[in-house]
C-alpha positions, 0 to 999 in steps of 0.5 A: 711808622717815624723814623728815628736817626741812629736807631737800629730798625729792630730796636725801633720794631721792639719799641713798638712791640712793647709799648704800642703803636701810639708814640703819644702814649709813651714816656717822654723820653721814648718818644723823643727817641722815635720822634725825627724832629729832635736830633740827638745832640751831646751838650757838653759844657767846656773843661776848665782851662779850654781856649775858645779862640787863638787870637795871636797865632804868633805864639804857642800856648801851654798850661804850666804849674803854678800853685798859689795859696798858703804853700805856693810854688812858682818854680815852673813859671819862673824856670819857663820865663827865664827860657823866654816864655811869657805870660799869656794874655787876653790879647792872645786868646779868648777863653771859654769861661771868664772865671779863668782870667783873673785881674782885668784892668779898666780895659778888661786886660789881663795877663794872668789866665788860670785854671787851678794850679795852672797858669797859661804861658806862651812862647814864640812858635819856632821856639816851640817847634825846636823843643818838639823837634828835640824831644822826637829826635830823643824818642828816635835815638832811644829806638835807633841807638846807633842812628849816626852809624853806618847802618841806622837799623832799629834797636834789637835784643842785641842792643839790650843785653851787652856781651849775651848773644840773643836773638829775636824771631824775626832775626834768625834761622830757627831751623839753623838754631834747632841744628846747633842745639845740644840738649841737656836738663838745667837740673843735671847741669846744676848738680855738674857744676856742683860736682866741679864739672862743666855743663855741656848744654845750650837747650834745657829740658826738664828731666825727672830726677829718677831718669837722670844720668847716674840714677 
């Protein structure tokens, strides 16, 4: 019995049981499943804008919004150019599909590489790394807001609600909290407040109306 790569033995047995011992009598796609001379290889066409080869490794490359047509919008690429970016060229990269390269000259050179409403831009590696570091620092400071302080511990619930003491399960002794609780009914506390009295509990439980104090 021929073996098929990547197919469970039980499945192969089931195929032979359902379709007979002679694969030559099977439909062609089923024959291919058990044919060891045919490898299972996925064929995927390159997606639009895929770079086949980076020729110039001095730069980092980035697709920027650059809308042409009836309502052009070149804001993003002009912002990047002001910041020191430039257009990627055919000397920098080789694209998988030639339709992304526009307006080649007689030597085949172009600095207009497009994919839909995007244009390929480039900047120096150090500028790219500086920008990525700034993004990572901002992300870390959101999780560690006191990173430049004395302890540098991660943010907890006490950082989220100023003036309100809150806890996470990993931050407190639950037995100690249980000893300090003063149980009351939220409904009773509301009634006391409406009557001008002070609510006294710090842990609320539900008490049916017919069992509340004074009923």
